[in-house]
C-alpha positions as CSV (number, residue, x, y, z in Angstrom):
1,M,103.2,101.2,101.9
2,K,106.1,103.2,103.2
3,L,107.4,106.2,101.3
4,L,111.2,108.3,102.0
5,L,110.4,111.3,100.4
6,D,114.1,112.7,99.1
7,E,114.2,116.2,100.2
8,M,112.5,118.1,97.1
9,Y,109.3,116.2,97.8
10,A,109.1,117.0,101.3
11,G,106.7,119.0,101.2
12,L,104.6,116.5,99.5
13,K,104.4,114.7,102.7
14,E,100.7,115.3,103.5
15,Y,99.6,114.9,100.1
16,F,100.9,110.9,100.9
17,E,99.9,111.0,104.4
18,T,95.7,112.2,102.6
19,L,96.1,109.0,100.6
20,G,96.8,106.1,102.8
21,Y,101.0,106.3,102.4
22,E,102.6,106.5,105.5
23,V,105.7,108.5,104.5
24,L,109.3,109.6,105.9
25,T,111.0,113.0,104.4
26,A,115.2,112.9,104.2
27,Q,114.6,115.6,106.9
28,E,113.2,114.2,109.4
29,V,116.0,111.1,109.6
30,G,118.6,113.4,109.4
31,L,119.6,113.1,105.6
32,R,119.1,116.7,105.4
33,A,121.9,117.7,101.9
34,A,123.0,113.6,102.7
35,K,124.9,111.8,100.1
36,D,123.1,110.1,97.3
37,K,124.0,107.2,98.3
38,D,123.5,106.7,102.2
39,I,119.8,108.2,101.3
40,V,119.2,105.0,99.3
41,E,121.3,102.6,101.8
42,Y,118.4,104.0,104.7
43,A,115.5,103.8,101.8
44,G,116.9,100.4,101.5
45,K,117.5,99.3,105.5
46,H,114.3,100.5,106.6
47,G,111.8,99.1,103.7
48,L,111.1,102.6,102.2
49,I,110.0,103.4,98.5
50,L,112.4,106.4,97.7
51,V,110.6,109.1,95.5
52,T,113.3,112.1,94.8
53,Q,113.7,114.0,91.2
54,D,117.5,113.1,91.1
55,Q,118.5,110.5,88.5
56,K,122.1,109.6,90.6
57,P,119.8,107.8,93.3
58,A,117.5,106.2,91.0
59,E,120.4,104.9,89.4
60,L,121.7,104.1,92.3
61,A,119.1,102.8,93.8
62,E,118.7,100.0,91.0
63,L,121.4,98.7,91.1
64,T,121.4,97.7,94.6
65,G,117.9,96.6,94.0
66,V,115.8,99.5,96.0
67,K,112.8,100.1,95.0
68,Y,112.3,103.9,94.5
69,V,109.7,106.2,92.2
70,L,111.9,108.5,89.8
71,I,109.7,111.7,89.2
72,S,111.6,113.6,86.3
73,N,111.4,116.6,84.8
74,A,110.3,115.0,81.7
75,L,107.8,113.0,83.2
76,I,106.3,116.6,85.2
77,A,106.0,118.3,81.3
78,K,104.9,115.3,79.8
79,I,101.9,115.1,82.8
80,A,101.5,119.3,82.1
81,D,101.6,118.3,78.0
82,E,98.4,115.7,79.0
83,K,96.4,117.8,81.2
84,I,96.4,121.2,79.2
85,K,95.1,119.8,76.1
86,E,92.8,118.0,78.4
87,K,91.5,121.1,79.4
88,Y,91.9,123.0,76.9
89,K,91.3,121.4,73.7
90,Q,90.8,123.0,70.2
């Protein structure tokens, strides 16, 4: 699978590559500070799954049928909560 990491996740590129993904970042493809619409269009045009933290590009992707994964703050908090409870059972 091929991913396009939105700007906030560019630092995760090597991790995803280690997991076997082909990865591009928004910065690498000339989309630094680009409009959300342009990032979504790029992902769709190149058959990439967009990984983002922002609601707006996720919604635009949903509307246009572009594959995406929204990693929201709520999702991060839920994962952290599970890990904390698992590691520090009371």
